C-alpha positions in Angstrom: 0.0 0.0 0.0 1.4 3.4 -1.0 1.0 6.4 1.3 1.8 10.1 0.7 2.8 12.1 3.7 2.5 15.9 3.4 4.2 17.3 6.5 6.9 20.0 7.1 8.1 18.9 10.5 11.2 16.6 10.0 10.7 14.8 13.4 7.1 14.0 12.6 8.0 12.9 9.1 10.7 10.5 10.4 8.3 9.1 13.0 5.5 8.5 10.4 7.7 7.2 7.6 9.7 4.8 9.8 6.6 3.5 11.6 4.6 3.0 8.4 7.5 1.3 6.5 8.0 -1.1 9.4 4.4 -2.1 9.0 4.9 -2.8 5.3 3.6 0.4 3.8 5.4 2.4 1.1 5.7 6.0 2.2 6.6 9.1 0.1 7.1 12.5 1.6 6.3 16.1 0.5 7.6 18.8 2.9 5.3 21.6 1.6 1.8 21.9 0.1 3.1 22.8 -3.4 5.1 19.6 -3.7 2.3 17.7 -2.0 -0.1 18.8 -4.7 2.3 17.8 -7.5 2.8 14.3 -6.1 -0.8 13.8 -5.2 -2.0 14.6 -8.8 0.8 12.9 -10.6 0.9 9.6 -8.7 -1.6 7.0 -7.4 -1.8 6.6 -3.6 -3.9 4.4 -1.4 -4.2 7.2 1.2 -2.8 10.7 1.7 -1.9 12.1 5.1 -1.9 15.9 5.2 -0.8 18.4 7.9 -2.9 21.6 8.0 -0.1 24.2 8.6 2.2 23.8 5.6 4.4 26.2 3.5 3.1 27.6 0.2 -0.3 25.8 0.3 -2.0 25.0 3.6 -3.6 21.6 4.2 -7.2 22.8 3.7 -6.5 24.3 0.3 -4.4 21.3 -0.7 -7.2 19.0 0.2 -9.6 21.1 -1.9 -7.3 21.0 -4.9 -6.8 17.3 -4.7 -10.6 16.8 -4.4 -11.1 18.8 -7.6 -9.1 16.1 -9.5 -9.6 13.0 -7.3 -12.8 12.2 -5.3 -11.8 8.7 -4.4 -8.4 8.8 -2.7 -8.8 8.8 1.2 -7.4 11.9 2.9 -6.5 11.9 6.6 -5.6 15.2 8.1 -3.0 15.2 10.9 -2.8 18.5 12.9 -2.5 20.1 16.2 -5.5 22.2 15.4 -8.2 20.2 17.2 -11.3 22.4 17.8 -14.6 21.3 16.3 -14.5 24.3 13.9 -11.0 23.1 12.7 -12.3 19.6 12.1 -15.4 20.8 10.3 -13.2 23.0 8.1 -11.1 19.9 7.3 -14.2 17.9 6.4 -15.6 20.7 4.3 -12.3 20.8 2.4 -12.8 17.2 1.5 -10.9 15.2 4.2 -12.3 11.8 5.2 -10.9 11.8 8.7 -9.1 14.1 11.1 -6.5 13.0 13.7 -5.2 15.5 16.3 -1.6 15.6 17.3 -0.2 14.2 19.5 -1.7 10.8 18.7 -0.9 7.2 19.3 0.6 5.4 16.3 -1.8 2.5 16.8 -4.7 4.8 16.4 -3.2 6.2 13.1 -2.9 2.6 11.8 -6.5 1.9 12.8 -7.7 5.1 10.9 -5.6 4.1 7.9 -7.0 0.6 7.9 -10.6 1.9 8.2 -10.2 4.5 5.4 -8.5 2.0 3.0 -10.8 -0.9 3.7 -12.4 -2.2 0.6 -15.7 -4.1 0.2 -17.0 -3.4 3.7 -20.5 -2.2 2.5 -23.6 -4.2 2.9 -24.7 -6.0 -0.3 -28.2 -5.2 -1.4 -30.2 -5.8 -4.6 -31.2 -2.1 -5.2 -28.5 0.4 -5.9 -30.7 3.3 -4.8 -31.7 4.1 -1.2 -34.5 6.6 -0.7 -35.8 8.2 2.5 -38.4 10.9 2.1 -36.9 13.3 -0.5 -33.4 12.2 0.0 -31.9 9.6 -2.4 -28.5 7.9 -2.3 -27.2 6.4 -5.6 -24.7 3.7 -4.5 -23.4 3.2 -8.1 -22.5 6.8 -8.7 -21.8 7.5 -5.0 -23.9 10.7 -5.0 -26.7 12.0 -2.7 -29.6 13.9 -4.2 -32.3 15.9 -2.4 -34.9 17.9 -4.2 -33.2 17.3 -7.6 -30.1 18.9 -6.2 -26.8 17.0 -5.7 -25.2 17.1 -2.3 -21.4 17.2 -2.3 -20.2 14.6 0.1 -16.8 13.1 1.0 -16.4 9.4 0.7 -16.7 8.9 4.5 -19.7 11.2 4.7 -21.4 9.1 2.0 -20.7 5.9 3.9 -22.1 7.4 7.1 -25.2 8.7 5.4 -25.7 5.2 3.7 -25.4 3.5 7.1 -27.9 5.9 8.7 -30.4 5.6 5.9 -30.2 1.8 5.9 -31.0 2.0 9.7 -33.9 4.4 9.4 -36.2 4.1 12.3 -33.6 2.4 14.5 -31.6 3.9 17.3 -27.9 3.5 16.6 -25.2 4.4 19.1 -21.9 6.1 18.5 -20.2 2.8 19.1 -22.4 1.2 16.3 -21.5 4.0 13.9 -17.8 3.9 14.7 -17.6 0.2 14.2 -19.7 0.0 11.0 -18.4 3.2 9.3 -14.9 3.6 10.6 -14.1 -0.1 11.6 -13.1 1.1 15.0 -13.8 -1.5 17.7 -12.2 0.2 20.6 -12.6 3.6 22.4 -10.2 6.1 20.9 -11.6 9.1 22.8 -12.3 10.8 19.4 -15.5 12.8 18.7 -15.2 12.1 15.0 -18.7 10.6 14.8 -20.3 13.8 16.4 -18.3 16.0 14.0 -19.4 14.0 10.9 -23.0 14.1 12.0 -22.8 17.9 12.4 -21.2 18.2 8.9 -24.0 16.0 7.4 -26.7 18.0 9.1 -25.2 21.2 7.8 -24.9 20.0 4.2 -28.4 18.5 4.1 -29.9 21.6 5.7 -28.3 23.9 3.0 -30.2 22.1 0.3 -33.5 23.5 1.8 -32.3 27.1 1.7 
């Protein structure tokens, strides 16, 4: 599995690169946003790790630029900026997940495994899920409400799919974390809550 690390702190880069390569990953590094953009758009990666505070192009803008060309590659933001507003900004930019520094390496590995996991969805006959005026096209990976397309990240789409399939049922944060993020232990993260807020915001905007 090939990973791109966009990070300008040498000690963090060494920590990430060494740890990932010891686990069998192939890791490439860009020390600024400009080089990160070139590598991300030129090469194929299984996942991209991006710091927010970067020279030339910050992590949010870099994420947006990558998303303009590539909607599929998982993007995990690594940063010391950990407020809910910071996380929402990251998700709005197109990130699939957000890990706040300092973090445990085992948690990073769990997030990477979750984001790169293939074929974890529930098989169903119909490729269209509909709840009220909200439709989810599983083939095209798009959400539609009131004939308007809702721009969602890959993880937001997976979360919405899970919630729509469980319409009328009460699902816990643990259920969501396990089914959507493949996290089977308590990481202390509020990523589920942040994603729910992001989804609510995007769905509400369609009614404006």
